[in-house]
C-alpha positions as CSV (number, residue, x, y, z in Angstrom):
1,V,-11.5,4.3,-8.4
2,I,-11.8,0.6,-6.4
3,S,-9.5,1.6,-2.9
4,S,-9.9,3.8,-0.8
5,E,-6.6,5.1,-1.5
6,E,-7.0,5.7,-5.3
7,A,-9.8,8.2,-3.6
8,A,-7.8,10.1,-1.5
9,V,-5.5,10.2,-4.3
10,Q,-8.3,11.2,-6.3
11,R,-9.5,14.1,-4.1
12,G,-6.8,16.1,-3.2
13,H,-7.0,15.2,1.1
14,S,-5.7,12.5,3.4
15,L,-6.8,9.0,3.9
16,A,-7.7,9.7,7.7
17,E,-10.1,12.1,5.6
18,S,-11.0,9.3,3.9
19,A,-14.7,6.8,5.0
20,K,-14.8,3.5,5.1
21,C,-18.5,1.9,5.2
22,L,-18.7,-0.7,6.1
23,V,-21.6,-4.0,6.6
24,V,-21.8,-6.1,9.2
25,D,-23.2,-9.1,10.4
26,V,-23.9,-9.3,13.7
27,G,-26.0,-12.4,14.1
28,Q,-29.7,-11.3,13.7
29,E,-29.1,-7.7,12.3
30,L,-26.6,-5.5,10.2
31,I,-25.3,-2.6,10.6
32,M,-22.8,0.1,9.6
33,V,-19.3,-0.1,9.7
34,V,-17.8,4.1,9.7
35,V,-13.7,3.5,10.0
36,P,-11.4,6.3,8.4
37,G,-9.8,5.0,5.3
38,D,-5.8,4.4,7.0
39,K,-7.2,2.0,9.5
40,R,-8.7,-1.0,9.6
41,A,-11.8,-2.0,11.5
42,N,-11.1,-3.8,15.4
43,L,-14.4,-6.2,14.5
44,E,-13.2,-8.1,17.3
45,A,-14.0,-5.2,19.6
46,L,-17.2,-4.2,17.7
47,R,-18.5,-7.3,19.3
48,T,-17.0,-8.0,22.0
49,H,-19.0,-4.0,23.0
50,L,-22.8,-5.1,20.9
51,G,-21.8,-8.5,23.8
52,V,-23.2,-10.4,20.6
53,S,-20.9,-14.2,20.1
54,R,-19.9,-13.3,16.4
55,V,-19.8,-10.4,14.2
56,S,-18.2,-10.7,10.5
57,M,-18.0,-8.2,7.7
58,A,-21.4,-9.0,5.7
59,A,-21.5,-10.9,2.3
60,K,-21.8,-9.2,-1.2
61,S,-24.8,-10.1,-1.4
62,Q,-26.1,-9.2,1.9
63,V,-25.2,-5.7,1.5
64,E,-26.7,-5.3,-2.4
65,A,-29.5,-6.6,-1.3
66,A,-29.6,-3.4,1.7
67,T,-28.6,-1.2,0.2
68,S,-29.2,-1.6,-3.1
69,L,-26.0,0.2,-4.3
70,N,-22.1,-1.7,-4.8
71,I,-20.1,-2.5,-2.2
72,G,-17.2,0.8,-2.4
73,S,-20.3,3.1,-3.6
74,I,-21.9,3.0,0.5
75,P,-22.0,6.7,1.8
76,P,-21.9,6.9,5.4
77,F,-25.0,7.6,6.1
78,G,-27.0,4.1,7.7
79,S,-30.2,5.5,8.6
80,M,-31.2,5.1,4.8
81,F,-31.4,1.9,4.9
82,S,-32.4,1.1,8.2
83,L,-29.1,0.3,9.7
84,R,-27.5,1.3,13.1
85,T,-24.0,3.4,12.2
86,F,-20.9,3.0,14.7
87,L,-18.2,5.8,13.7
88,D,-14.6,5.0,15.1
89,E,-13.4,7.4,17.1
90,A,-10.7,8.2,15.6
91,F,-12.4,10.2,12.8
92,L,-12.8,12.4,15.8
93,N,-9.8,14.8,14.7
94,Q,-10.6,15.1,11.4
95,A,-12.6,18.3,10.4
96,S,-14.2,17.2,7.6
97,M,-14.5,13.4,5.7
98,Y,-15.2,12.3,1.8
99,F,-17.0,9.8,0.8
100,N,-18.4,8.2,-2.1
101,C,-22.4,8.5,-2.3
102,G,-24.0,6.4,-4.7
103,R,-21.6,6.0,-7.3
104,Q,-17.7,4.6,-7.2
105,D,-17.6,8.3,-9.7
106,R,-18.5,10.2,-7.2
107,S,-17.6,12.3,-3.5
108,V,-19.4,14.1,-1.9
109,C,-17.2,15.8,1.1
110,L,-18.8,16.8,4.9
111,S,-17.8,19.0,7.8
112,L,-17.6,16.4,10.6
113,K,-19.9,18.2,12.3
114,D,-22.1,18.0,9.9
115,Y,-22.5,14.8,9.6
116,L,-22.5,14.3,13.2
117,S,-26.4,15.4,14.1
118,V,-27.8,14.4,10.5
119,E,-27.1,11.0,10.8
120,E,-26.0,10.8,15.0
121,P,-23.8,7.8,14.7
122,Q,-22.5,5.9,18.3
123,L,-19.0,6.7,18.4
124,L,-16.4,3.7,18.9
125,P,-12.8,3.1,19.0
126,L,-13.4,0.9,16.4
127,S,-10.1,0.6,14.3
Protein backbone atom coordinates (compact mmCIF):
# COMPACT_ATOMS: atom_id res chain seq x y z
CA VAL A 1 0.00 0.00 0.00
CA ILE A 2 1.01 3.61 -0.44
CA SER A 3 -0.77 5.66 2.23
CA SER A 4 -1.28 5.45 5.98
CA GLU A 5 -5.02 5.21 5.35
CA GLU A 6 -4.62 2.17 3.09
CA ALA A 7 -2.26 0.52 5.56
CA ALA A 8 -4.69 0.98 8.47
CA VAL A 9 -7.49 -0.60 6.45
CA GLN A 10 -5.30 -3.56 5.44
CA ARG A 11 -4.05 -4.03 8.99
CA GLY A 12 -7.50 -3.60 10.53
CA HIS A 13 -6.80 -0.82 13.05
CA SER A 14 -7.52 2.87 13.48
CA LEU A 15 -5.51 5.44 11.58
CA ALA A 16 -4.57 7.04 14.92
CA GLU A 17 -2.55 3.89 15.75
CA SER A 18 -0.45 4.16 12.56
CA ALA A 19 2.98 5.72 12.96
CA LYS A 20 3.99 8.16 10.23
CA CYS A 21 7.78 8.36 10.33
CA LEU A 22 9.09 11.56 8.83
CA VAL A 23 12.69 12.51 8.28
CA VAL A 24 13.06 16.25 8.82
CA ASP A 25 15.91 18.58 7.92
CA VAL A 26 16.61 21.05 10.73
CA GLY A 27 19.64 22.72 9.18
CA GLN A 28 22.79 20.93 10.28
CA GLU A 29 20.98 17.72 11.19
CA LEU A 30 18.32 15.27 10.08
CA ILE A 31 15.89 14.08 12.75
CA MET A 32 12.95 11.67 12.86
CA VAL A 33 9.47 12.90 13.71
CA VAL A 34 6.75 10.32 14.44
CA VAL A 35 3.10 11.37 14.34
CA PRO A 36 -0.14 9.38 14.28
CA GLY A 37 -1.47 8.56 10.83
CA ASP A 38 -4.53 10.76 11.33
CA LYS A 39 -2.41 13.85 12.14
CA ARG A 40 -0.13 16.24 10.27
CA ALA A 41 3.25 17.22 11.65
CA ASN A 42 3.43 20.80 12.90
CA LEU A 43 6.88 21.75 11.68
CA GLU A 44 6.54 25.28 13.03
CA ALA A 45 6.05 23.91 16.57
CA LEU A 46 9.13 21.74 16.06
CA ARG A 47 11.14 24.72 14.77
CA THR A 48 10.16 26.76 17.82
CA HIS A 49 10.99 23.94 20.24
CA LEU A 50 14.40 23.30 18.66
CA GLY A 51 15.20 27.01 18.38
CA VAL A 52 16.34 26.72 14.78
CA SER A 53 15.67 29.10 11.91
CA ARG A 54 14.54 26.52 9.37
CA VAL A 55 12.73 23.18 9.41
CA SER A 56 11.65 21.27 6.31
CA MET A 57 10.88 17.78 5.16
CA ALA A 58 14.09 16.08 4.06
CA ALA A 59 14.48 15.48 0.34
CA LYS A 60 13.91 11.94 -0.89
CA SER A 61 17.63 11.61 -1.63
CA GLN A 62 18.49 12.70 1.94
CA VAL A 63 16.02 10.19 3.42
CA GLU A 64 17.35 7.33 1.33
CA ALA A 65 20.98 8.26 2.10
CA ALA A 66 20.29 8.46 5.85
CA THR A 67 18.19 5.30 6.14
CA SER A 68 18.93 3.13 3.07
CA LEU A 69 15.14 2.71 2.91
CA ASN A 70 12.34 3.93 0.70
CA ILE A 71 10.01 6.61 2.00
CA GLY A 72 6.96 4.86 3.43
CA SER A 73 8.88 1.88 4.78
CA ILE A 74 10.84 3.58 7.56
CA PRO A 75 10.25 2.29 11.11
CA PRO A 76 9.93 4.79 14.02
CA PHE A 77 13.39 4.06 15.37
CA GLY A 78 15.54 7.04 14.50
CA SER A 79 18.27 5.61 16.71
CA MET A 80 18.78 2.86 14.10
CA PHE A 81 19.90 5.57 11.70
CA SER A 82 21.69 7.86 14.20
CA LEU A 83 18.74 10.27 14.09
CA ARG A 84 17.21 11.89 17.17
CA THR A 85 13.58 10.78 17.48
CA PHE A 86 10.66 13.02 18.43
CA LEU A 87 7.25 11.45 19.11
CA ASP A 88 4.00 13.36 19.02
CA GLU A 89 2.34 13.36 22.45
CA ALA A 90 -0.93 12.38 20.73
CA PHE A 91 0.42 8.82 20.69
CA LEU A 92 0.08 8.70 24.47
CA ASN A 93 -3.65 8.10 23.88
CA GLN A 94 -2.88 4.79 22.14
CA ALA A 95 -2.01 1.43 23.65
CA SER A 96 -0.03 0.35 20.59
CA MET A 97 1.40 1.57 17.31
CA TYR A 98 1.59 0.00 13.86
CA PHE A 99 4.40 0.75 11.44
CA ASN A 100 6.31 -0.56 8.46
CA CYS A 101 9.54 -2.38 9.17
CA GLY A 102 11.81 -1.50 6.29
CA ARG A 103 9.41 -2.78 3.65
CA GLN A 104 6.09 -1.46 2.39
CA ASP A 105 4.52 -4.91 2.48
CA ARG A 106 5.38 -5.83 6.09
CA SER A 107 4.17 -4.25 9.32
CA VAL A 108 4.76 -4.49 13.03
CA CYS A 109 2.43 -3.84 15.95
CA LEU A 110 4.24 -2.82 19.12
CA SER A 111 2.83 -1.72 22.44
CA LEU A 112 3.46 1.95 23.03
CA LYS A 113 5.01 1.08 26.40
CA ASP A 114 7.58 -1.16 24.71
CA TYR A 115 8.28 1.39 21.99
CA LEU A 116 8.92 4.13 24.55
CA SER A 117 11.26 1.93 26.57
CA VAL A 118 13.26 0.82 23.52
CA GLU A 119 13.51 4.06 21.53
CA GLU A 120 13.20 6.66 24.31
CA PRO A 121 11.97 9.40 21.96
CA GLN A 122 11.53 12.98 23.05
CA LEU A 123 7.81 13.64 23.54
CA LEU A 124 6.43 16.88 22.09
CA PRO A 125 3.10 18.24 20.87
CA LEU A 126 3.90 17.84 17.18
CA SER A 127 0.52 17.69 15.44
